[in-house]
N, C-alpha and C positions, 0 to 999 in steps of 0.2 A: 858938808856944811859945818861951819864953826858953831860954837855955843850960841852966839847972838843970832845967827841965822835960824838955828833950831827954835830958839825962843820966839822969834818972829813968825816962824811956821805955825807954832801952837797958838800964838796970839791971833793969827789970821783965821785959824779954825774957829776960835772963840768969837771973833768979830763977825764971822760969816755963818754962824750956826743957824740963823733964820733961813738963809738961802739953802742950806743943807736940808733942813726940815721941809721947806717948801718943795724942793725938787723931789724928795722922797714921797711926799703926800700927793703930788700932782702927776706922777707918771704911772701908767699901767705896767706894773712890774711883774716879771717872771720870777718866781721863787724857786729856789733849789731846796728840795727836802734834804735835811742834814742827817748824817749818820751818827749812830752812837759809837761808843768806844769798845763794844764787844768784838769778839774775833770775826764775826760775820758782818760788822758794820751795818747793823740793822737800823733802818730809818727810825727816827724818833718822832712819834705823832705830835703835831703841833709846833715843831721847831723847823724853821726854814731860814734861808738867807737870800739876800739880793746882792749880787756881786758886782763890784766895779773891777776888782782884780780878785782872782782866786787861784791859790797855789802859784803865785807870781805871774799869772797869765791875765792879760787884759780881757775884759768882757765888753767889746765895742758896742753892742746893742744897749747895754745899761749906761755906758759912758756917753753915748749920744743923747740919751734921755736926761742925763744929769751932768751937763757940761760944766757948770760952775763948780760943783763938788769935785768932779774929776780933775779939773785944773788946780783946785785948791790943794789936793793931796797927791798930785802926780809925783812930786819930788819929796822925799823925806821918809815915808814908811817903807817897810820891807815888802809889803803887798803879798804876804802869805794869805791873808784874808782881809780884804778891804771892802767894806760895804755895810749892809744892814743885817743884823740878826733879829729875827722875828719870833716871838712866842705868842701862840694863840691863847685865848682864855683857858685857865686851868692847866696849862702845859708847864713842863719842867725839863731842863736839859739834863743829861746824865752827868754825874760828877766825873770830871776828867782833868787832865793837864796837857801841856804841849811840850813835854820833854822830847817827844819824837820829832819836833821841828828842827832839831839840831842845835843851832845857836839859842842861847837864852834870850827870851823876848819880854817886852812890856806890851801889854795890850791896853789900848786907850778906848774908853767908851764915851760917847756923846748921846744922851737920850734924844730920840726924835719923836716917838709917840709913847707917852707915859700915862697910862690910865690911873684914875683915882683908885686907891686901895693898895693891897699888899702885892707888890712886885719888887723883887730884889735879886741880889747877887751874893753868893756865899763863897768866900775864899778861906780855905783852911779852917772852916767852922765859924768864921766871923761874917756876920751879915751886914751888907751895905744896901741901903735903899737909895736908888738914884733920885736926883733932883733935876728938873729941867734947867738947862743952862749951866750945869756943873759937870765938868769933866771928871772921870774916874779912871784910874789906871791901876794895874796890878801885875805882879810877876807871873807870867803865863806858865811857869814850871810848877806852880803851886796848884793843888787840887781846887777846883772851882766848879760852880754850876749856877744857872739862873732859873728863876721861877716866876710865874705870872698867875697869881691867885685872884685875878680880877675877872670881870665879865667882858673885857675888851682886849683887843690885840695890843701888844707892846713891841716897840722896835728900838734898837740901839745901833747907832753908827759905830763901827769898830775899825781901828787901825792897829797894826802891829809894828813895833820898833825894836831894833837891836838894843838889848839891855845895856851893854857897856857903853855904847855910843850915845844913848839918849837918857840914861838914868839922871844925870845932873839936871836936865831940863824937865823931866817928867816926875821927879820924886815928890814934888808938892801935890801932885794929883793922886799919888798912891795912898789912899785913905785907909786901907786896912792891910 
């Protein structure tokens, strides 16, 4: 993809965010409990994912239930982790980074369920509070974690991109 095609890809995500949200909220989703970053990869209570692709592998059952979202993002992202990350009320992810993913990545967030109250994301000690309709991107090699101090579930649609190939297009969404 050239730069203009990449910009069109991102603009298409923005233009179709209502469809992404609707597909997520309307299907009976199987969640994957997500591990921590300790040596035993202990599951983190309250943190789960709904995958369209995970570790570069397609999840056909989720893709069948989310055909619009699947087609919107089929080309473009790296698909190391494409889907929704979910935090239950009061849950927090462990602080971590994705240096172990090899290539440097930019992770892009699109809020899909954002309850009222304190729910945010911390990158290198700086806090960002998501806003519905607003994309948020960050350098995945930096230490980060999410938290949900509300009484409702929170979900974020996530995509990962090669840093060098996508920085020019995604830099305006890198808010911290």
